[in-house]
Structures are given as structure tokens and as C-alpha cells.
N, C-alpha and C positions, 0 to 999 in steps of 0.2 A: 853052824859055826862059820863066822867070817874070819878069814885069815889073810894077812899080807906077809909075804916072804921077801926080804931084802928089797923092798919097793923103793925105787930110785928114779929121780928125774933130774936131768941136767939141762940148763939153758946156756949154751956156749960153755964157758969154763966154770959157770956157777952151778953148784949142786944144791938144788932147792929142797929136795927130800933125799936123805942119804941112808939107803939100805935099812929101811924101817921094817922090822918083823914084829907082828903083833897078832893076837887072836882075840876075837870078840864073841862071847858066848850068849845064847838066847837067855832072856830074863835079866840081862845086865844093861844098865845105862852107863856108858863110858864117856866122860868129858875129856876133850882134847884141848889142852891149854898151852900157853906159851906167849912170849912177847910178840909184838907186831913183826911180821917178816920171818916168823919161826918156821913156816911151812905148813901150818894147820890146814888152811883152805886148799893148798896145793895137794896135800895128802888126801883130803876129801875128794878132790877132782880126779886123782889117780885111781881111787877106789871105785868111784861112780862111772869112770870112763870118759869124763870131759877132757882129760889129758891122757896122752899115751906115755906109758912109762919107758924110761931108757933101759931099765933092768928090773928084775924081780917079777913077782906074780901076785894075783888076787884070786883067792878061792872062796867059794860059798858052798858049804855042805859037801866039800870034796871036789866040786866042779871048778875047773880052771876057767876064770872069766877074762883072763888077761888079754886075749886077742879080740874080745867083743867090744863093739861100740856101746855108747851110753844107753841107747834104746834097748839093745839086747840084754844089757845088764839089768835094766829096769824090769824087763819081762822075767828075768831069772830070779828076781826078788830083792834087788837093791833099790831102795826108795830114797831118792834125793829130792829135796824140796824144789819144785818147779821155779824157774825164772819166768816171771809173768810175760816177758817178751816172747815166750814160746807159745802163749795161749792165743785165744781168739778174742781180741779186745772188743770187737763189736757184738759178740754174743753175750748173753746174760751170764751172771754168776752161776745160776742153776744149770744152764746149758753146758758151761765149761766143766763143772763138776760131774755132770751126767756123762759127758764124753770120757772123762777119766775113769769113771766106774765102768763104762762100756768097754774101754780098752783093757781092763783087767779081767774081764769075764768072757767065757764062752757062752753062747746062747743063740736063739733064733735071730737076733739082730745081726749076727755074724754069718749065719748059714743060709739066710734067704728062704725061710720056710713060709707057711701060709700066712696070710695077712692077720688072722686072729692071734696067732702065736707072736707075730712081730709086735702087734699092738700091746698085748698083755706083758710081753717082755719089756717093752718100752716103758710101760707104766711102773713096773718093778724097778727099773733102773732110775726112773725119775724119783720114786719114793726113797730109794737108797740115797740119792744125791741130796734130797731134801733133809733126810735124817742127819746126814753129815753136816749140812749147813746149820741145822739146829744145834749140833754139838759144838760148832765153832762160833755160835752166837751171830750168825749172818743170815738167818732165815728171812729177816725183814728186808734184806737187800738182794734176795735171790733173783729179782727181775731186773736189777740194774745192769747196764753194760759194764764189763770189766774195766774198760778204759776210764770210767768215771769214778772209780773207787779211790778214796783217800789212802795214804800209805799204810796206816794201821790195818785197814781192811784188806789191802793187798797181801800183807803178811799172813793174816788169818786165812785168806783164800789159798795161799801156798800150802799151809798145813792141811786144809780141807782136801786139796788135790792129792796130797801124799796119802791121806787116810783113804781116799777113794781107790787108790791103787792097791791097798792092803798088802804092802810088801813084807818080806821077812825081816828086812833091816831098814830102820828109819834113820835118815841122816839129816840132822839139823845144823845149819851153819849160821850162828848168831841169830836165832829165830826171833828175838825181840828187838833187834837193832832198829833204831829209828822210831820205835813205838812209844806212845805216851805212857806215863806212869799208870794211868787207868786201863790202858789196853793190854799191857804186857801180861798181867795175871791170867788173862784168858788163854794165851798161848801156853803159859807154864802149867795151867790146870789141864790142858789137853795132853801135854807131855806126861804129866803125872798119871793121867788115865791110861795112856798107852803103856806106861811102865807096868801096869797091873797084869797085862797079858805076858805071861812068862815064856811064851813061844817067840816073842819078838826081841830083836836086838836093837838097841838105840845108841847112836853115836851123836855127840853134841859138841860142836865147837862153840865155846862161850868164854867171854872175858869177864863177865860179872861173877865174881867169886862167891857172892851170896847165893846166886842161882846154882852154881856148881856144887857148893857145899850142901845145899838142900837136896838136889836131884841125883847127884852122881853116886853110883855104887863103886866107881873106880875112876881114877884120873891118870891120864898119860900126859907127859910134858914133852913138847918138842922145842928144840933150840937149834937154830941154824940148820934145820932140816933133819936133825938127829934126835932119836928118842933118848931122853936123859933121865926120865923117872917114870915109874909105873907102879901103882899100888892103890890101897884104900885111901879115900880122900883125906882123912885126918893125918895119916902118915905122910902123904905126899905134900900136903899144904904145910905141915910142920917142919919139913926137911929144910935145913939151912940153905942149901943150894937153890931150892925153889923160892924160898922167902926172899933171898937177896937178889937173885938174878931174874926171876920171872914175875914175882908179885911186887917187887920194888919196896919191900918191907924188911927192915933189919930184924934179925931173929929175935933179939930181946924185946923189941917193940911188938912183934907179932905175938910173943908169948904173953905179954901183958894184956893185949886186946883179946886173946883167945880165952884167958882164964875165966872172965865173967860168963862167957857163953857156955863153957863146959860146966860151970857150977850151976847154971840156971836150969 
């Protein structure tokens, strides 16, 4: 169970995230929505450790992670999609994923045992990395240097690296942003597959409401850094405050557009 308690961050006099308390259970995909500047990505950064909270706490399975840097939170089981600037741009796609697999496991590669053990372990790591690249439809690009990848493939590689870490909590921030209409379904299919593992918790910041509607088990809404709605997708999306303030749709118009979908 991932929990935030009164999580807050201030930048000068501005409160970007205001005392947000929320719990996220395994087997649940929670979408975090809200208008631009609502604090969604900042809240993500507080959970993953990219930002240091002004107040409040983050717990995973009862362990207080609040004082830990981002790298230690990753090792504890919080998986945030890599920024590709943190990778090895001159190494191949496969080598980057293999390093992520290696970072998540204990084995001879970390203990300096005999050469045969090191070689066989290396082969297993490479095979796992290859399998992940097959899953994200990038096996044909595994020998390309990361620096040469187009944007859509960079986003797929971010997901591959997250899968390689095998975290307890998967955190996706606008995972299809900037991707073409043809590329985005690959990412969404991967998230659907991850959802099937009921031991995993998934958090998704997403502004595309069709994606949210399909994937989310639960929606929380942030506005001006404050949690203003939390519940099942149909309930939250239909609420007048969300329709008007966060989705930019008048309640009556929303009801008219929703009716055919519900009937279908």
C-alpha cells in the first residue's frame, strides 16, 4: 500500500501541493487529473523523491520513505518512468535495458563470483532485457544507440526501463505525450498488461479523458494543489464540479455526450 499523508510543498509563498492525503492499493490503477498547473506532476515528484516535501510523508507498505532520495525510493519499490537524460545515450537500447534489469537484481554480476557464473548471469540478464524489448515492440531497434531514437521510441524505452526495474508501484506521467496516433496504443496496451498483475499499484497522470475512462479504476482530482475529488471514474467524471472546472464541459452537455456511450 502506497500512502501520502498531508503531503505539501511550498515554493516561496505559493503552495503547489496542499496537504494531500491519499492511499493507493495494489491491483488498482488510479488516474490523477486536473487542469494545467493543478499540481499533478509536482505530487508525482514528491512521491518519487524528485522534490523534497515541505511537510507530510510518503509510506510504502508501512515504511516511511520521506527522508529518502529518489534512487533509494526506486530501490524500495517506487517506479517512476526514467527521464532519458539520465541514461547512457551512446550505449544501445538493449544495453540500457540490461543495466536497468541488472540494477534491480542480486546475482553474480554484483558479487564478483567466478567467470562462468558471471557469464551465465550476464546471459540471463540480456535475455530478460530482450524479452522486455519484445514486449514494447522495440526488439528490432535493440542495437541502436539511445541518442538516435525518435521521440515515440524514447517513450517506449521509458516504459521498458520501468518494467526492467519490476517495481511495486508504477508511476506514469503523460505516457503517450508527443506520440503519434499509431504509436500511443503500444504504450496503452503495456499499461493494460501491467494492470493484470494485481500485486502492482499503478498511478497515471493523464489529460486524455478517453484513456482515463478506459484504464482507471479510480480517479483523483487535484486543483490548485488540493485534492478535490476521489472516487470511481463514472462518479468523478459525472460530478458537476469536475465537469465544469476540470474538464471544461458544462454538466448538461456532458450528460448528453455520455448517454450514447452508456447505452452502447
